[in-house]
C-alpha positions as CSV (number, residue, x, y, z in Angstrom):
1,X,48.4,-11.5,28.0
2,X,47.1,-14.6,26.3
3,X,44.1,-14.6,24.1
4,X,40.7,-15.6,25.4
5,X,40.6,-18.6,23.0
6,X,44.0,-19.8,24.3
7,X,42.9,-19.5,27.9
8,X,39.6,-21.3,27.1
9,X,41.5,-24.2,25.5
10,X,43.9,-24.4,28.4
11,X,41.0,-24.4,30.9
12,X,39.2,-27.2,29.1
13,X,42.5,-29.2,28.9
14,X,43.1,-28.8,32.6
15,X,39.6,-29.8,33.4
16,X,40.0,-33.0,31.2
17,X,43.3,-33.8,32.9
18,X,41.5,-33.6,36.3
19,X,38.7,-35.8,34.9
20,X,41.0,-38.5,33.5
21,X,43.4,-38.9,36.4
22,X,40.5,-39.1,38.8
23,X,38.7,-41.6,36.6
24,X,41.8,-43.7,36.4
25,X,42.1,-44.1,40.2
26,X,38.4,-44.4,40.7
27,X,38.3,-47.5,38.5
28,X,40.6,-49.1,41.0
29,X,38.8,-47.8,44.1
30,X,35.4,-49.1,42.9
31,X,36.9,-52.7,42.9
32,X,38.5,-52.6,46.3
33,X,35.9,-55.0,47.8
34,X,36.7,-57.5,45.0
35,X,40.5,-57.1,45.6
36,X,39.9,-57.8,49.3
37,X,38.0,-61.0,48.5
38,X,40.3,-62.2,45.6
39,X,43.5,-61.7,47.6
40,X,41.9,-62.9,50.9
41,X,42.8,-59.8,52.9
42,X,41.4,-58.7,56.3
43,X,40.7,-55.1,57.1
44,X,44.2,-54.5,58.6
45,X,46.0,-56.1,55.6
46,X,43.8,-54.1,53.2
47,X,44.7,-50.9,55.1
48,X,48.4,-51.7,54.6
49,X,48.0,-52.3,50.9
50,X,46.0,-49.0,50.5
51,X,48.8,-47.2,52.2
52,X,50.8,-47.6,49.0
53,X,49.0,-44.9,46.9
54,X,49.1,-42.1,49.5
55,X,52.8,-42.9,50.3
56,X,53.6,-42.5,46.6
57,X,51.5,-39.3,46.4
58,X,53.2,-37.7,49.4
59,X,56.7,-38.4,47.9
60,X,55.6,-37.1,44.6
61,X,54.2,-33.8,45.8
62,X,57.4,-33.0,47.5
63,X,59.2,-33.3,44.2
64,X,56.6,-32.0,41.8
65,X,57.2,-28.3,42.4
66,X,60.9,-28.7,41.4
67,X,60.0,-30.8,38.4
68,X,57.4,-28.2,37.2
69,X,60.0,-25.4,37.7
70,X,62.5,-27.2,35.5
71,X,60.3,-28.6,32.8
72,X,57.0,-26.7,33.1
73,X,53.8,-27.9,34.7
74,X,52.4,-28.9,31.2
75,X,55.2,-31.4,30.6
76,X,54.9,-32.8,34.1
77,X,51.2,-33.1,34.0
78,X,51.1,-34.8,30.6
79,X,53.7,-37.4,31.4
80,X,52.3,-38.1,34.9
81,X,48.7,-38.4,33.9
82,X,49.4,-40.8,31.0
83,X,51.8,-42.8,33.3
84,X,49.1,-42.9,36.0
85,X,46.6,-44.4,33.6
86,X,49.0,-47.0,32.4
87,X,49.9,-47.8,36.0
88,X,46.5,-49.3,36.5
89,X,48.1,-52.4,35.1
90,X,50.1,-52.8,38.3
91,X,47.3,-53.6,40.7
92,X,45.5,-55.4,37.9
93,X,48.2,-58.1,38.0
94,X,48.8,-58.1,41.8
95,X,48.8,-61.6,43.2
96,X,49.3,-60.9,47.0
97,X,49.4,-58.1,49.6
98,X,53.0,-57.0,48.8
99,X,52.5,-56.8,45.0
100,X,49.2,-54.8,45.5
101,X,50.9,-52.4,47.8
102,X,53.9,-51.8,45.4
103,X,51.5,-51.3,42.5
104,X,49.5,-48.7,44.4
105,X,52.8,-47.0,45.4
106,X,53.7,-46.3,41.8
107,X,50.1,-45.4,41.0
108,X,50.0,-42.9,43.8
109,X,53.4,-41.5,42.8
110,X,52.2,-40.6,39.3
111,X,48.9,-39.3,40.6
112,X,50.7,-37.0,43.0
113,X,52.8,-35.4,40.3
114,X,49.7,-34.9,38.2
115,X,47.8,-33.3,41.1
116,X,50.4,-30.6,41.8
117,X,51.1,-29.9,38.1
118,X,47.5,-29.5,37.1
119,X,46.7,-27.4,40.2
120,X,49.6,-25.1,39.3
121,X,48.1,-24.8,35.8
122,X,44.7,-24.0,37.3
123,X,46.1,-21.1,39.4
124,X,47.9,-19.7,36.4
125,X,44.8,-19.8,34.2
126,X,42.7,-18.4,37.1
127,X,45.0,-15.4,37.6
128,X,45.2,-14.6,33.9
129,X,41.4,-14.9,33.5
130,X,40.9,-12.7,36.6
131,X,38.1,-14.8,38.1
132,X,37.9,-18.0,40.2
133,X,37.7,-21.3,38.2
134,X,39.3,-23.8,40.6
135,X,36.0,-25.2,41.8
136,X,35.0,-26.0,38.2
137,X,38.3,-27.6,37.5
138,X,38.0,-29.8,40.6
139,X,34.5,-30.5,39.4
140,X,36.1,-32.3,36.5
141,X,38.0,-34.3,39.1
142,X,34.7,-35.2,40.8
143,X,33.1,-36.1,37.5
144,X,36.1,-38.4,36.7
145,X,35.6,-40.1,40.1
146,X,31.9,-40.6,39.3
147,X,32.7,-41.9,35.9
148,X,35.3,-44.3,37.2
149,X,33.1,-45.4,40.1
150,X,30.1,-46.1,37.8
151,X,32.3,-48.0,35.3
152,X,33.7,-50.0,38.3
153,X,30.2,-50.6,39.7
154,X,29.1,-51.8,36.3
155,X,32.0,-54.1,35.9
156,X,31.4,-55.6,39.4
157,X,27.7,-56.0,38.6
158,X,28.5,-57.8,35.4
159,X,31.1,-60.0,37.2
160,X,33.9,-58.8,35.0
161,X,37.3,-59.7,36.5
162,X,39.3,-56.9,38.1
163,X,42.2,-57.7,35.7
164,X,40.1,-57.4,32.5
165,X,38.4,-54.3,33.8
166,X,41.6,-52.4,34.7
167,X,43.5,-53.4,31.6
168,X,40.8,-52.0,29.4
169,X,40.6,-48.9,31.5
170,X,44.4,-48.4,31.3
171,X,44.4,-48.5,27.5
172,X,41.4,-46.2,26.9
173,X,42.3,-43.6,29.6
174,X,46.0,-43.3,28.7
175,X,45.3,-42.6,25.1
176,X,42.6,-40.0,26.0
177,X,45.0,-38.4,28.5
178,X,47.7,-37.8,26.0
179,X,45.3,-36.3,23.5
180,X,43.4,-34.1,25.9
181,X,46.4,-32.6,27.7
182,X,47.9,-30.9,24.6
183,X,46.4,-27.5,25.2
184,X,47.8,-26.9,28.7
185,X,49.8,-23.8,29.1
186,X,53.5,-24.3,28.2
187,X,56.3,-23.1,30.5
188,X,56.7,-19.9,28.5
189,X,53.0,-19.0,29.3
190,X,53.0,-20.1,32.9
191,X,54.6,-17.6,35.3
192,X,53.4,-19.3,38.5
193,X,55.3,-22.6,38.4
194,X,58.3,-22.9,40.7
195,X,61.6,-21.8,39.2
196,X,65.1,-22.8,40.2
197,X,66.0,-21.0,43.4
198,X,62.4,-19.8,44.1
199,X,60.9,-22.4,46.2
200,X,62.7,-22.2,49.5
201,X,64.6,-18.9,49.4
202,X,63.3,-15.8,51.2
203,X,63.5,-12.4,49.4
204,X,66.9,-10.6,49.9
205,X,67.9,-7.0,49.4
206,X,70.9,-5.7,47.4
207,X,73.3,-6.3,50.3
208,X,72.3,-10.0,50.4
209,X,70.5,-9.8,53.7
210,X,66.9,-10.7,54.3
211,X,64.7,-7.8,53.7
212,X,62.5,-7.1,56.8
213,X,59.3,-6.5,55.0
214,X,59.8,-9.4,52.7
215,X,60.8,-11.7,55.6
216,X,57.6,-10.7,57.5
217,X,55.5,-11.3,54.4
218,X,57.2,-14.7,54.0
219,X,56.5,-15.7,57.6
220,X,52.9,-14.6,57.2
221,X,52.8,-16.7,54.1
222,X,54.2,-19.7,55.9
223,X,51.6,-19.5,58.6
224,X,48.8,-19.2,56.1
225,X,50.1,-22.2,54.2
226,X,50.3,-24.2,57.4
227,X,46.7,-23.6,58.2
228,X,45.6,-24.3,54.6
229,X,47.5,-27.6,54.8
230,X,45.7,-28.5,58.0
231,X,42.3,-27.9,56.3
232,X,43.4,-30.0,53.4
233,X,44.6,-32.8,55.7
234,X,41.2,-33.0,57.5
235,X,39.3,-33.0,54.2
236,X,41.5,-35.6,52.6
237,X,41.1,-38.0,55.6
238,X,37.3,-37.9,55.0
239,X,37.6,-38.2,51.2
240,X,40.0,-41.1,51.5
241,X,37.9,-42.8,54.1
242,X,34.8,-42.8,51.8
243,X,36.8,-43.7,48.8
244,X,38.6,-46.7,50.3
245,X,36.1,-47.9,53.0
246,X,32.6,-47.0,52.0
247,X,32.4,-50.0,49.6
248,X,33.6,-52.4,52.3
249,X,31.2,-50.8,54.9
250,X,28.2,-51.2,52.6
251,X,29.2,-54.7,51.5
252,X,30.1,-56.3,54.8
253,X,28.5,-54.2,57.6
254,X,25.2,-53.6,55.8
255,X,25.4,-56.8,53.6
256,X,24.7,-55.0,50.3
257,X,25.6,-56.4,46.9
258,X,28.9,-55.7,45.1
259,X,27.1,-53.2,42.7
260,X,25.4,-51.3,45.6
261,X,28.7,-51.3,47.5
262,X,30.3,-49.2,44.8
263,X,27.6,-46.6,45.1
264,X,28.9,-45.0,48.3
265,X,31.9,-43.6,46.5
266,X,29.8,-42.8,43.4
267,X,27.3,-40.9,45.6
268,X,30.1,-38.8,47.1
269,X,31.5,-38.2,43.6
270,X,28.1,-37.0,42.2
271,X,27.7,-34.6,45.1
272,X,31.2,-33.3,44.8
273,X,30.9,-32.8,41.1
274,X,27.7,-30.9,41.4
275,X,28.9,-28.8,44.3
276,X,32.2,-27.9,42.5
277,X,30.6,-26.9,39.2
278,X,28.3,-24.5,41.2
279,X,31.1,-23.7,43.7
280,X,32.7,-20.7,41.9
281,X,29.5,-18.7,41.9
282,X,28.6,-19.7,45.5
283,X,32.1,-18.7,46.8
284,X,31.9,-15.4,45.0
285,X,28.5,-14.7,46.5
286,X,28.9,-15.9,50.1
287,X,32.7,-15.9,50.5
288,X,35.0,-18.9,51.0
289,X,35.0,-18.8,54.8
290,X,31.2,-19.2,55.2
291,X,31.1,-21.8,52.4
292,X,33.7,-24.0,54.2
293,X,32.0,-23.7,57.6
294,X,28.6,-24.6,56.4
295,X,30.1,-27.4,54.3
296,X,31.7,-28.8,57.5
297,X,28.3,-29.0,59.2
298,X,26.7,-30.8,56.2
299,X,29.7,-33.2,55.9
300,X,29.4,-34.2,59.6
301,X,25.7,-34.7,59.3
302,X,26.1,-36.9,56.2
303,X,28.7,-39.1,57.7
304,X,26.6,-39.5,60.9
305,X,23.6,-40.6,58.8
306,X,25.7,-43.1,56.8
307,X,26.9,-44.7,60.0
308,X,23.7,-44.9,62.0
309,X,21.4,-46.0,59.2
310,X,20.7,-49.8,59.0
311,X,19.7,-49.4,55.3
312,X,22.2,-49.2,52.5
313,X,20.1,-46.6,50.6
314,X,20.2,-44.2,53.5
315,X,23.9,-44.9,54.1
316,X,24.6,-44.1,50.4
317,X,22.7,-40.8,50.9
318,X,24.8,-40.0,53.9
319,X,28.0,-40.5,52.0
320,X,26.5,-38.3,49.3
321,X,25.8,-35.5,51.8
322,X,29.4,-35.9,53.1
323,X,30.5,-35.2,49.5
324,X,28.3,-32.0,49.4
325,X,30.0,-30.7,52.5
326,X,33.6,-31.3,51.5
327,X,33.2,-30.4,47.8
328,X,34.5,-26.9,48.0
329,X,37.4,-27.6,50.4
330,X,40.1,-28.7,48.1
331,X,39.6,-26.2,45.3
332,X,39.2,-23.2,47.7
333,X,42.2,-24.3,49.7
334,X,44.5,-24.9,46.8
335,X,43.4,-21.6,45.2
336,X,44.1,-19.8,48.4
337,X,47.5,-21.5,48.6
338,X,48.3,-20.4,45.0
339,X,47.4,-16.8,45.9
340,X,49.2,-16.6,49.2
341,X,51.3,-13.4,49.4
342,X,55.0,-13.8,49.8
343,X,55.4,-17.4,48.6
344,X,55.5,-18.8,45.0
345,X,52.3,-20.4,43.9
346,X,53.6,-23.8,43.0
347,X,55.7,-24.0,46.1
348,X,52.6,-23.3,48.3
349,X,50.4,-25.7,46.3
350,X,53.0,-28.5,46.6
351,X,53.3,-28.1,50.3
352,X,49.6,-27.9,51.0
353,X,49.0,-30.8,48.7
354,X,51.8,-32.8,50.5
355,X,50.4,-32.3,53.9
356,X,46.8,-32.9,52.7
357,X,47.9,-36.2,51.2
358,X,49.0,-37.2,54.7
359,X,45.3,-37.5,55.3
360,X,45.2,-40.1,52.6
361,X,48.4,-41.6,54.0
362,X,47.3,-41.9,57.6
363,X,43.5,-42.3,57.1
364,X,43.1,-45.7,55.4
365,X,45.6,-47.7,57.6
366,X,44.4,-46.0,60.8
367,X,40.8,-46.7,59.9
368,X,41.7,-50.3,59.0
369,X,43.6,-50.7,62.3
370,X,40.7,-49.3,64.4
371,X,38.2,-51.3,62.5
372,X,40.1,-54.5,63.0
373,X,40.1,-53.9,66.8
374,X,36.7,-52.3,67.2
375,X,34.4,-51.9,64.2
376,X,34.4,-50.2,60.8
377,X,31.5,-48.1,62.0
378,X,33.6,-46.7,64.9
379,X,36.5,-46.1,62.6
380,X,34.5,-44.2,60.1
381,X,33.4,-41.8,62.8
382,X,36.9,-40.2,62.7
383,X,36.2,-38.1,59.5
384,X,33.0,-36.8,61.0
385,X,35.0,-35.4,64.0
386,X,37.8,-34.0,61.8
387,X,35.5,-31.8,59.7
388,X,34.9,-29.7,62.9
389,X,38.6,-28.6,62.5
390,X,37.7,-27.3,59.0
391,X,35.0,-25.1,60.5
392,X,37.3,-23.7,63.1
393,X,40.2,-22.9,60.7
394,X,38.2,-21.8,57.7
395,X,39.3,-18.2,58.2
396,X,42.6,-19.2,56.6
397,X,41.0,-19.2,53.1
398,X,40.0,-15.6,53.4
399,X,41.8,-13.6,50.6
């Protein structure tokens, strides 16, 4: 058993990694409207470009469990988060649709590795502490998104070029990431990362045949992981929609300024940060199932308000309420995956994360395609409908 001081340091380090890799990507997200203008992209083309980051993330999360099992989640998280911050240079120097898409592909690849590795760290720390902490760790992610969004909004308001802004962010954040990730649990202290031969093999008895009780437990674990992945998928579609399209919606549909346009994502980030830092106590008191179901109602209400309001301020409020509703979904879902009986924690996290990232993969281009042929308002109604699935399947997070 590790000392309380060691676990406290690891927890803080994990929170800071969540903060920094979210801040890195949010700096780019806040400047999406400017990229659209500078590269002369329509909604459909922008959707194709934005496809790059979730494609990279989906590929990464399928490999991250194996990488963490070989080198430890600490090593994977440190290299990936620093690389992800440096990778901001790629979209910064994009000159057309293809170069932007490729840059975002590499950025998403590194962010995907970071996501799985630091969530595996969170589950290990949580189990050694004996109490839930995943909401607070994901609160660091939301704070990072808020910080990056506000920096991006400030840069846009001051008319700083996207290139100068992202180069500066890459330098500062990469140095901070290397320094702040040092206290993560090493492989010798992390029993929950995937080990060679653990991630896809069912338990066997001494005769080499599948043990019935173990096999039944494994099948039950697979079913639970599948439902958790569905919940994550529905949540990530909504988060990706607000992250990628709220700025465009506020700027072009409601004719707001560039600075105000960045506040849609900032509002969601503020709400998610506040909800997640309070989330551990709320989940302990009311239970994860009720929290997710009530959150789904709040999220649907918020997105509806954002889309029916003719005023940018009320629309920003709606995106903020959406953030309140979805705030507990990812941490509760990933924690439930990491504690699923019968399957290794990092294996379950990587699979749930991989499917959830399909929401980021499919969401932006589908929304862009629908917006191109109908309207962005119609397209953004999709996340409001999907949160109903979270309410219906929330029982999967019951421990």
